[in-house]
C-alpha positions as CSV (number, residue, x, y, z in Angstrom):
1,M,-2.5,-55.6,68.4
2,N,0.9,-56.7,69.6
3,T,3.0,-53.5,70.1
4,Q,6.1,-54.9,71.6
5,T,9.2,-52.9,70.9
6,I,11.9,-54.7,68.8
7,E,15.5,-53.6,69.0
8,F,16.9,-52.9,65.5
9,I,20.1,-54.5,64.3
10,R,21.6,-51.6,62.3
11,P,24.4,-51.2,59.9
12,V,27.9,-50.6,61.4
13,K,28.5,-47.1,62.6
14,R,24.9,-46.0,62.3
15,D,23.7,-46.8,65.8
16,T,23.1,-43.2,66.7
17,A,20.8,-42.3,63.8
18,P,17.1,-41.8,64.6
19,K,14.6,-44.6,63.9
20,R,12.1,-43.0,61.5
21,W,9.8,-46.0,61.6
22,P,9.5,-47.8,65.0
23,V,8.1,-51.3,64.5
24,E,4.9,-50.5,66.4
25,D,4.2,-47.7,63.9
26,V,4.8,-50.0,60.9
27,E,2.5,-52.6,62.6
28,A,-0.1,-50.0,62.9
29,L,0.0,-49.4,59.2
30,F,-0.6,-53.2,58.6
31,S,-3.6,-53.0,60.9
32,L,-5.4,-50.1,59.1
33,P,-8.7,-50.9,57.3
34,F,-7.7,-52.3,53.9
35,A,-9.3,-49.4,51.9
36,D,-7.6,-46.8,54.1
37,L,-4.2,-48.5,53.7
38,M,-4.6,-48.7,49.9
39,F,-5.7,-45.1,49.7
40,R,-2.7,-43.9,51.7
41,A,-0.3,-46.1,49.6
42,Q,-1.7,-44.7,46.4
43,Q,-1.3,-41.1,47.6
44,V,2.4,-41.8,48.4
45,H,2.9,-43.6,45.2
46,R,1.4,-40.9,43.0
47,E,3.4,-38.2,44.7
48,H,6.7,-39.8,43.6
49,F,6.0,-41.9,40.5
50,D,3.9,-42.3,37.4
51,A,1.2,-44.6,38.8
52,N,0.8,-46.5,35.5
53,A,4.5,-47.2,34.8
54,V,6.3,-50.3,35.9
55,Q,10.0,-51.3,35.7
56,L,10.8,-54.6,34.0
57,S,13.8,-56.5,35.3
58,T,15.0,-59.9,34.3
59,L,17.0,-62.3,36.6
60,L,19.4,-64.9,35.4
61,S,21.1,-67.6,37.5
62,I,24.7,-67.5,36.4
63,K,25.8,-70.1,39.0
64,T,23.1,-72.6,40.1
65,G,22.9,-75.0,43.1
66,G,25.4,-76.3,45.6
67,C,25.2,-73.3,48.0
68,S,26.9,-73.8,51.4
69,E,24.2,-71.7,53.1
70,D,21.2,-73.4,54.8
71,C,18.5,-70.9,54.0
72,G,15.2,-72.7,54.8
73,Y,13.4,-71.4,51.7
74,C,16.1,-72.0,49.1
75,P,16.1,-74.9,46.7
76,Q,19.7,-74.2,45.8
77,S,21.1,-75.0,49.3
78,A,23.4,-78.0,49.5
79,F,21.6,-78.8,52.8
80,H,18.3,-79.6,51.0
81,D,17.4,-82.4,48.6
82,T,15.3,-80.5,46.0
83,G,16.6,-81.9,42.8
84,V,18.5,-78.8,41.8
85,E,21.8,-79.7,40.3
86,N,25.1,-78.0,41.2
87,R,26.1,-76.4,37.9
88,K,29.2,-74.5,37.0
89,M,29.1,-70.8,36.2
90,L,27.8,-69.7,32.8
91,E,30.2,-68.4,30.2
92,V,30.1,-64.6,29.6
93,E,28.8,-65.2,26.1
94,E,25.7,-67.1,27.4
95,V,25.0,-64.3,29.9
96,V,25.2,-61.7,27.1
97,R,22.8,-63.7,24.9
98,A,20.3,-63.9,27.8
99,A,20.6,-60.2,28.5
100,K,20.0,-59.3,24.9
101,A,17.0,-61.6,24.7
102,A,15.6,-59.9,27.9
103,Q,16.2,-56.5,26.4
104,D,14.4,-57.5,23.2
105,Q,11.4,-58.5,25.4
106,G,11.3,-55.1,27.0
107,A,13.5,-55.5,30.2
108,N,15.8,-52.6,31.0
109,R,17.5,-54.0,34.1
110,F,19.4,-57.4,34.1
111,C,20.2,-59.1,37.3
112,M,22.8,-61.9,37.7
113,G,22.5,-64.2,40.6
114,A,25.0,-66.8,41.9
115,A,24.4,-69.6,44.5
116,W,27.2,-69.5,46.9
117,R,28.0,-68.0,50.3
118,E,30.5,-65.5,48.8
119,P,32.4,-65.3,45.5
120,G,36.0,-66.5,45.1
121,E,38.7,-64.7,43.2
122,G,38.2,-66.5,39.9
123,D,34.4,-66.0,40.3
124,M,34.8,-62.2,40.6
125,E,36.9,-62.1,37.4
126,A,34.1,-63.7,35.4
127,V,31.4,-61.6,37.0
128,V,33.2,-58.4,36.3
129,E,33.3,-59.3,32.6
130,M,29.6,-60.1,32.7
131,V,28.8,-56.7,34.2
132,K,30.8,-54.9,31.7
133,A,29.3,-56.8,28.8
134,V,25.7,-56.3,29.9
135,R,26.3,-52.6,30.5
136,G,27.6,-52.5,27.0
137,L,24.1,-53.3,25.8
138,G,22.8,-50.2,27.5
139,M,21.0,-52.1,30.3
140,E,21.1,-51.4,34.0
141,T,23.0,-54.1,35.8
142,C,22.4,-55.8,39.1
143,A,24.1,-58.7,40.8
144,T,23.4,-60.9,43.8
145,L,26.5,-62.8,44.8
146,G,26.2,-63.3,48.6
147,M,28.6,-61.6,51.0
148,L,31.2,-59.3,49.7
149,N,34.5,-58.0,51.2
150,D,35.9,-54.5,50.4
151,Q,38.0,-55.6,47.5
152,Q,35.1,-57.4,45.8
153,T,32.9,-54.4,46.3
154,E,35.5,-52.2,44.7
155,Q,35.8,-54.6,41.7
156,L,32.1,-54.3,41.1
157,R,32.1,-50.6,41.4
158,V,34.9,-50.2,38.9
159,A,33.1,-52.6,36.5
160,G,30.1,-50.2,36.6
161,L,27.6,-52.3,38.5
162,D,24.5,-50.2,39.1
163,Y,22.7,-52.2,41.8
164,Y,23.7,-54.9,44.3
165,N,21.0,-57.1,45.6
166,H,21.4,-58.6,49.1
167,N,18.1,-59.3,50.8
168,I,17.8,-59.2,54.6
169,D,15.0,-61.8,54.2
170,T,13.1,-61.2,57.4
171,A,13.1,-59.4,60.8
172,P,16.2,-59.7,63.0
173,E,14.5,-61.7,65.7
174,F,13.1,-64.3,63.2
175,Y,16.2,-64.6,61.1
176,G,17.7,-67.4,63.2
177,D,14.6,-69.6,62.6
178,I,15.3,-69.4,58.8
179,I,19.1,-69.4,58.5
180,S,21.9,-70.6,60.8
181,T,25.0,-70.4,58.5
182,R,25.4,-66.7,58.7
183,D,24.4,-63.8,61.0
184,Y,22.0,-61.0,60.3
185,Q,24.9,-58.6,60.8
186,D,26.8,-60.3,58.0
187,R,24.0,-59.1,55.6
188,L,24.1,-55.6,56.9
189,D,27.9,-55.4,56.7
190,T,27.7,-56.3,53.0
191,L,25.0,-53.7,52.3
192,D,27.1,-51.1,54.2
193,R,30.1,-51.9,51.9
194,V,27.9,-51.6,48.8
195,R,26.5,-48.2,50.0
196,K,29.9,-46.8,50.8
197,A,31.2,-47.8,47.4
198,G,28.5,-45.7,45.8
199,M,26.4,-48.4,44.2
200,H,22.6,-48.6,44.5
201,V,21.2,-51.0,47.0
202,C,18.5,-53.6,46.2
203,S,17.3,-55.3,49.4
204,G,14.0,-56.7,50.5
205,G,12.6,-59.9,52.0
206,I,10.3,-62.8,52.0
207,V,6.9,-63.0,53.6
208,G,4.9,-66.2,54.3
209,M,7.7,-68.0,56.1
210,G,5.8,-68.4,59.3
211,E,6.6,-64.9,60.7
212,N,3.9,-63.2,62.8
213,L,2.6,-59.7,62.1
214,T,5.1,-58.0,64.4
215,Q,8.0,-59.7,62.7
216,R,6.6,-58.8,59.2
217,A,6.5,-55.2,60.4
218,G,10.0,-55.7,61.7
219,L,11.2,-56.6,58.3
220,V,9.8,-53.5,56.7
221,A,11.0,-51.3,59.5
222,Q,14.5,-52.7,59.2
223,L,14.5,-51.7,55.5
224,A,12.9,-48.4,56.0
225,N,15.3,-47.3,58.7
226,M,18.4,-47.9,56.6
227,E,20.2,-44.7,55.8
228,P,19.2,-44.2,53.1
229,Y,16.7,-47.0,52.6
230,P,17.2,-49.2,49.5
231,E,16.5,-47.8,46.1
232,S,15.0,-51.1,45.1
233,V,12.9,-53.3,47.5
234,P,11.9,-56.8,46.3
235,I,9.0,-58.2,48.2
236,N,8.8,-62.0,47.8
237,N,6.0,-64.3,48.6
238,L,7.4,-67.6,49.7
239,V,7.6,-70.2,46.9
240,K,7.3,-73.5,48.7
241,V,9.7,-76.0,47.1
242,E,9.5,-79.7,48.1
243,G,12.6,-80.7,50.0
244,T,13.1,-77.3,51.7
245,P,12.3,-76.9,55.5
246,L,9.6,-74.4,54.6
247,A,7.8,-76.5,52.0
248,G,4.9,-77.2,54.5
249,Q,4.2,-73.6,55.4
250,P,0.5,-72.6,55.1
251,D,-0.3,-70.2,52.3
252,L,-0.1,-66.6,53.1
253,D,-3.5,-64.8,52.7
254,P,-3.1,-62.8,49.4
255,L,-4.5,-59.7,51.0
256,D,-1.7,-59.9,53.7
257,F,0.8,-59.9,50.8
258,V,-0.9,-56.9,49.3
259,R,-0.7,-55.1,52.6
260,T,3.0,-55.8,52.8
261,I,3.5,-54.1,49.4
262,A,1.4,-51.1,50.6
263,V,3.3,-50.7,53.8
264,A,6.6,-50.9,52.0
265,R,5.4,-48.1,49.6
266,I,4.4,-45.9,52.5
267,T,7.5,-46.3,54.5
268,M,9.9,-46.1,51.5
269,P,8.2,-43.6,49.2
270,T,10.9,-43.2,46.5
271,A,12.0,-46.8,46.3
272,R,11.0,-49.1,43.5
273,V,9.0,-51.7,45.3
274,R,9.3,-54.9,43.3
275,L,6.7,-57.6,43.1
276,S,9.0,-60.5,43.0
277,A,9.0,-64.3,43.7
278,G,5.6,-65.9,44.0
279,R,3.9,-64.1,41.2
280,Q,3.3,-67.4,39.2
281,Q,0.9,-68.4,42.0
282,M,-0.9,-65.1,42.0
283,S,-4.0,-64.3,40.0
284,D,-4.2,-61.3,37.8
285,A,-6.5,-59.7,40.4
286,V,-4.0,-60.1,43.2
287,Q,-1.2,-58.7,41.1
288,T,-3.4,-55.7,40.1
289,L,-4.0,-55.0,43.8
290,C,-0.2,-55.1,44.3
291,F,0.2,-52.4,41.6
292,L,-2.6,-50.4,43.3
293,A,-0.7,-50.8,46.6
294,G,2.4,-49.2,45.1
295,A,4.4,-52.0,43.4
296,N,6.1,-50.5,40.4
297,S,8.7,-53.1,39.4
298,I,8.5,-56.8,38.5
299,F,10.8,-59.6,37.5
300,Y,10.0,-60.3,33.9
301,G,10.6,-63.6,32.1
302,E,10.0,-67.3,32.6
303,Q,12.4,-68.1,35.5
304,L,13.6,-66.6,38.8
305,L,16.8,-68.4,39.5
306,T,15.3,-71.9,39.9
307,T,11.6,-71.1,40.4
308,G,9.0,-70.3,37.8
309,N,7.7,-66.8,36.9
310,P,4.9,-65.6,34.7
311,E,5.8,-65.6,31.0
312,A,6.6,-62.3,29.4
313,E,3.5,-62.5,27.2
314,R,1.2,-63.0,30.1
315,D,2.8,-60.0,31.9
316,R,2.5,-57.7,28.9
317,A,-1.1,-58.8,28.4
318,L,-1.9,-57.9,32.0
319,L,-0.1,-54.6,31.8
320,D,-2.0,-53.8,28.6
321,K,-5.3,-54.7,30.2
322,L,-4.5,-52.3,33.1
323,G,-3.3,-49.5,30.8
324,M,0.2,-49.8,32.3
325,Y,3.5,-49.7,30.5
326,P,7.2,-50.1,31.1
327,F,8.4,-46.8,32.4
328,A,11.0,-46.5,29.7
329,D,8.3,-46.8,27.0
330,K,6.4,-43.6,28.0
331,H,6.7,-40.8,25.5
């Protein structure tokens, strides 16, 4: 086992805080016998959550395509020829209709995503109205809008945004192999602003991009050592889109993905660990193992920004088969 020590890139003004999860300790979790890892993850999960409850979230692309970032996995990047059109932002009324439809299907959190490096002034005005309108339906709100400055963060706080999503994607030392148009610290700075504003943090990453085990452990350690760690942690399995630089990556072993879920659960006990992108390519059996490993949140609906997602009916059928239910449905 490779136990090299990796230096953390930490949020601003937090360099003196203790590292609760050194990378080598996280890597040791990954290397446990599978049954032992699953047993430990189940113990942690049941200590903090109803093991049969799952949160249902729906994600809508409010601004699609034409992003000026060169993220190697993303079909919305202007650097990649993937056939995704650059479309203008949706109207508030369209977003509210989509949120209401998601709510009627059982979702209780609605996430709004925009493809750009950072929002402009006019963009923020529209997003603020969307957040207020969706909150008015009684749903939790989440937004993923790229990098934020202090003024934008305050606008979202005042609007009542519950969660801000900004994934760190991968380990610090692998990040430059995936993205060149912004630095790792840029992501941490935005997360720091969100946390200081008092909003909940949603941040995770993508596995299967060619990272090695130590780097995969580095991703989890980076998240687990945030202070506090994110309340919501999406774990994505790379969706290989033709035209992106990562389209030719070999498939990740499904059990390696399940292990990532389990390690995230153990290192971040009270977070909602979300089984995110890549579910459409997963069998019911693999998804079931992810739930056993501690996943207790899914994106729910037919689309994740521009990539497919299992239909709501299929999801509900699987949850029914497993005796699971949306956490808000329990009496």
